[in-house]
C-alpha positions as CSV (number, residue, x, y, z in Angstrom):
1,X,-20.2,100.8,-19.0
2,X,-19.5,102.9,-16.2
3,X,-16.2,103.8,-15.0
4,X,-16.1,101.3,-12.1
5,X,-17.2,98.4,-13.8
6,X,-14.5,99.1,-16.9
7,X,-11.9,99.1,-13.7
8,X,-13.1,95.7,-12.3
9,X,-13.4,94.3,-16.2
10,X,-9.6,95.1,-16.5
11,X,-8.5,93.7,-12.7
12,X,-10.6,90.8,-13.7
13,X,-8.6,90.2,-17.1
14,X,-5.2,91.1,-15.3
15,X,-6.0,88.3,-12.7
16,X,-7.2,85.9,-15.2
17,X,-3.6,86.3,-17.1
18,X,-1.5,86.3,-13.9
19,X,-3.3,83.1,-13.2
20,X,-2.8,81.8,-16.8
21,X,1.0,82.9,-16.8
22,X,1.6,81.2,-13.4
23,X,1.0,77.9,-14.9
24,X,3.6,78.2,-18.1
25,X,6.6,76.6,-17.2
26,X,9.8,75.4,-19.2
27,X,10.7,72.0,-19.7
28,X,14.3,70.7,-20.0
29,X,13.8,67.5,-21.9
30,X,16.8,65.4,-22.3
31,X,16.6,63.6,-26.1
32,X,19.0,61.0,-27.5
33,X,21.3,62.6,-29.9
34,X,19.0,60.7,-33.2
35,X,15.8,62.8,-32.2
36,X,17.0,66.3,-31.6
37,X,16.0,67.2,-34.8
38,X,12.4,65.9,-34.9
39,X,12.0,67.6,-31.2
40,X,12.4,70.3,-32.7
41,X,10.1,70.1,-35.4
42,X,7.5,69.1,-32.3
43,X,8.5,72.0,-30.3
44,X,6.4,74.5,-31.8
45,X,3.5,73.1,-32.1
46,X,4.0,72.0,-28.7
47,X,4.2,75.6,-27.4
48,X,1.5,77.1,-29.6
49,X,-0.8,74.3,-28.0
50,X,0.2,75.0,-24.5
51,X,1.7,77.7,-22.3
52,X,4.7,75.9,-21.8
53,X,8.4,76.0,-23.4
54,X,11.0,73.2,-24.0
55,X,14.7,73.4,-23.0
56,X,16.5,71.0,-25.6
57,X,19.9,69.1,-24.0
58,X,21.1,66.4,-26.7
59,X,23.8,63.4,-26.0
60,X,23.5,59.8,-26.6
61,X,21.4,57.6,-24.3
62,X,23.4,56.3,-22.2
63,X,25.0,59.8,-22.0
64,X,22.2,61.1,-20.5
65,X,21.4,58.2,-18.2
66,X,24.7,59.3,-16.8
67,X,23.5,63.0,-16.0
68,X,19.9,62.2,-15.0
69,X,21.8,59.6,-12.4
70,X,23.9,62.4,-11.1
71,X,20.8,64.3,-10.5
72,X,20.7,66.9,-13.5
73,X,17.1,69.1,-13.6
74,X,15.6,66.9,-16.5
75,X,12.0,66.9,-16.6
76,X,11.5,64.5,-19.7
77,X,14.3,61.4,-21.0
78,X,13.6,60.8,-24.4
79,X,15.7,57.8,-24.9
80,X,16.6,55.7,-27.9
81,X,15.7,52.4,-26.2
82,X,13.4,50.9,-23.7
83,X,16.2,49.5,-21.5
84,X,17.6,52.7,-20.3
85,X,14.3,54.6,-19.6
86,X,13.3,51.3,-17.6
87,X,16.0,50.8,-15.7
88,X,15.9,54.3,-14.3
89,X,12.3,54.0,-13.3
90,X,12.5,51.1,-11.4
91,X,15.3,53.2,-9.5
92,X,13.2,56.3,-8.7
93,X,9.6,55.3,-9.4
94,X,8.7,55.4,-5.7
95,X,10.8,58.3,-4.8
96,X,9.1,60.4,-7.3
97,X,5.3,58.6,-7.1
98,X,5.6,57.7,-10.8
99,X,3.3,55.0,-12.2
100,X,3.8,52.9,-15.3
101,X,1.9,55.5,-17.2
102,X,4.9,57.5,-16.7
103,X,6.5,55.6,-19.4
104,X,5.5,55.3,-23.3
105,X,7.1,54.3,-26.3
106,X,7.2,57.5,-28.9
107,X,9.2,56.0,-32.2
108,X,10.8,53.2,-33.3
109,X,14.0,54.1,-35.2
110,X,15.5,52.9,-38.7
111,X,18.8,52.7,-39.3
112,X,20.7,53.3,-42.6
113,X,24.5,53.6,-44.5
114,X,25.1,57.3,-45.5
115,X,27.9,57.4,-48.0
116,X,29.6,60.3,-49.4
117,X,29.4,58.8,-53.1
118,X,26.5,56.9,-54.2
119,X,26.9,53.1,-54.4
120,X,26.7,51.8,-58.3
121,X,23.4,50.1,-58.7
122,X,25.3,47.0,-59.1
123,X,27.3,47.2,-55.9
124,X,25.3,46.5,-52.5
125,X,26.2,47.3,-49.2
126,X,26.9,44.2,-48.2
127,X,29.1,43.5,-51.0
128,X,30.6,47.0,-50.8
129,X,31.8,46.4,-47.1
130,X,32.9,42.7,-48.0
131,X,35.1,44.3,-51.0
132,X,36.1,47.1,-48.7
133,X,35.1,49.8,-51.3
134,X,35.6,52.2,-48.2
135,X,38.8,53.6,-46.6
136,X,36.8,54.1,-43.0
137,X,33.6,54.1,-41.6
138,X,31.7,55.7,-39.0
139,X,29.3,54.5,-36.4
140,X,27.7,55.8,-32.8
141,X,29.6,54.0,-29.4
142,X,27.8,50.7,-29.3
143,X,27.8,50.7,-25.6
144,X,26.3,54.5,-25.3
145,X,23.9,54.7,-28.2
146,X,21.1,52.1,-29.3
147,X,22.1,53.5,-32.8
148,X,25.8,52.1,-32.6
149,X,24.6,49.0,-31.6
150,X,22.0,48.7,-34.1
151,X,25.0,49.3,-36.5
152,X,27.7,47.0,-34.7
153,X,24.7,44.2,-35.0
154,X,24.3,45.1,-39.0
155,X,28.0,45.0,-39.5
156,X,28.0,41.6,-38.3
157,X,24.6,40.5,-40.3
158,X,26.1,41.9,-43.7
159,X,29.7,40.6,-43.5
160,X,31.6,37.7,-41.7
161,X,34.9,39.8,-42.2
162,X,36.0,41.6,-38.9
163,X,38.1,44.0,-40.8
164,X,35.3,47.3,-39.9
165,X,36.0,46.5,-36.2
166,X,39.3,48.2,-36.8
167,X,38.4,50.6,-39.4
168,X,34.9,52.2,-37.6
169,X,35.4,55.5,-36.3
170,X,33.4,56.0,-33.1
171,X,31.6,58.9,-32.2
172,X,29.9,59.7,-28.8
173,X,26.7,59.5,-30.8
174,X,24.8,59.0,-33.8
175,X,25.0,62.8,-34.3
176,X,29.0,62.6,-34.0
177,X,29.2,59.8,-36.2
178,X,27.1,61.5,-39.0
179,X,29.2,64.8,-38.4
180,X,32.4,62.3,-39.4
181,X,31.0,61.4,-43.1
182,X,29.3,65.3,-43.8
183,X,32.8,66.7,-42.9
184,X,34.6,64.2,-44.9
185,X,36.8,62.7,-42.4
186,X,35.1,59.0,-43.6
187,X,34.0,57.8,-46.1
188,X,30.7,56.9,-44.7
189,X,28.5,54.8,-42.1
190,X,25.7,53.9,-39.8
191,X,22.9,57.1,-38.9
192,X,19.3,57.1,-38.5
193,X,17.2,57.6,-41.4
194,X,15.8,61.1,-39.7
195,X,19.2,62.8,-40.1
196,X,19.4,61.9,-44.1
197,X,15.9,62.8,-45.3
198,X,17.1,66.0,-47.0
199,X,20.0,64.2,-49.0
200,X,20.4,62.7,-52.0
201,X,18.6,59.1,-51.8
202,X,21.4,57.1,-53.9
203,X,23.6,58.1,-51.2
204,X,21.5,56.2,-48.7
205,X,21.0,52.6,-48.4
206,X,18.6,51.6,-45.4
207,X,19.7,48.6,-43.8
208,X,17.5,45.6,-43.5
209,X,15.4,46.0,-40.0
210,X,16.4,42.0,-39.5
211,X,19.7,42.8,-39.2
212,X,19.4,44.6,-35.9
213,X,17.3,44.5,-32.7
214,X,14.3,46.9,-33.1
215,X,15.1,50.4,-32.0
216,X,12.3,51.0,-29.9
217,X,12.3,54.5,-28.5
218,X,10.8,55.1,-25.0
219,X,10.2,58.5,-23.0
220,X,10.1,58.6,-19.4
221,X,8.6,61.2,-17.4
222,X,10.7,62.6,-14.7
223,X,8.0,64.2,-12.4
224,X,4.6,64.7,-12.2
225,X,4.2,68.5,-12.8
226,X,1.9,69.6,-15.7
227,X,4.0,71.1,-17.8
228,X,5.3,67.2,-17.9
229,X,2.5,66.1,-17.8
230,X,1.0,68.3,-21.1
231,X,4.6,67.0,-22.8
232,X,3.9,63.3,-22.7
233,X,0.2,63.9,-23.6
234,X,1.1,66.1,-26.6
235,X,4.2,63.4,-27.7
236,X,1.1,60.7,-28.3
237,X,-1.3,63.0,-29.9
238,X,-1.8,62.3,-33.7
239,X,-0.5,65.7,-34.6
240,X,2.9,64.8,-32.8
241,X,2.5,61.2,-34.5
242,X,2.0,62.8,-37.8
243,X,5.6,64.6,-37.5
244,X,7.2,61.8,-36.2
245,X,6.5,59.7,-39.2
246,X,7.4,62.3,-41.4
247,X,10.9,62.6,-39.8
248,X,11.7,58.5,-40.8
249,X,10.6,57.3,-38.2
250,X,7.9,54.0,-37.9
251,X,4.9,54.3,-35.0
252,X,4.6,52.1,-32.2
C-alpha cells in the first residue's frame, strides 16, 4: 500500500468513527422505584449493543409524572402503571409528534409481603394481619405509587380490620417501603417481588393477584430521538424480556 493510500485510509476510518460517535447519545430514563434494579440490569446489554448510554432517575410514578409536567429533561418514562403514561401522552403527543407506538407495556408487577422474621408454616399472612402479629408494617404511598395502591387493596382483601390503616408506615415509593423493613424500623411490609429475590423465601409471602388490580407497567417515549427509539426497541426485545422475567415480573 502506498503512503498516499495509507493516509486516505486513516482519514476514512477517522471520518467513519466521528460519524458513528455523533449518533451516540445519553438518554435520561425516569423509572418507577420498583423497576430501578431491573433497569440497571438492562443498562449493560443496551449499552453493549447500541452506541447509546443511559442515565437513571428513580422515584415513585406520581413523583416522576410531576417532574415531567414541570419540564424535567427526561427521554423515557418507565411507570409502574398505565394511567399516568396514557394521561401524559394525551397532553403531549401532538406537540411532540408522538404516535401510539410511543406507549408500550413492558412488565406486569407482582406484590409480596416481606417480613424480617419468617411466618410459621401454620400461620398465613391473613391470620398474621388479623391477629396483629406485627407491630408496624410499611407500604408505599397509595396516592403516588401503584405498588402502594396494590398494598392498600391487598390489606382490604386480607382483613376487614381497619387497624393497619393507622399502623402502616408510608414510604414515598416502594423502595423506601423496603428500606423501612431492611433497616428494622418495621416488622414487615408490602413490596415488589423484584426487590426481594435474594432474600430468604421463608420471609416472603406472595400476595394472591386476585387481591389487587393488575400492575401493568407502561413505558412512554417522550421524544423521537434515535437513542429513545433504540431503547424502546431494546426494551421489547427477547433479551430484555428474559432479564425482566428473571427479575420477578410477568411479561405483558
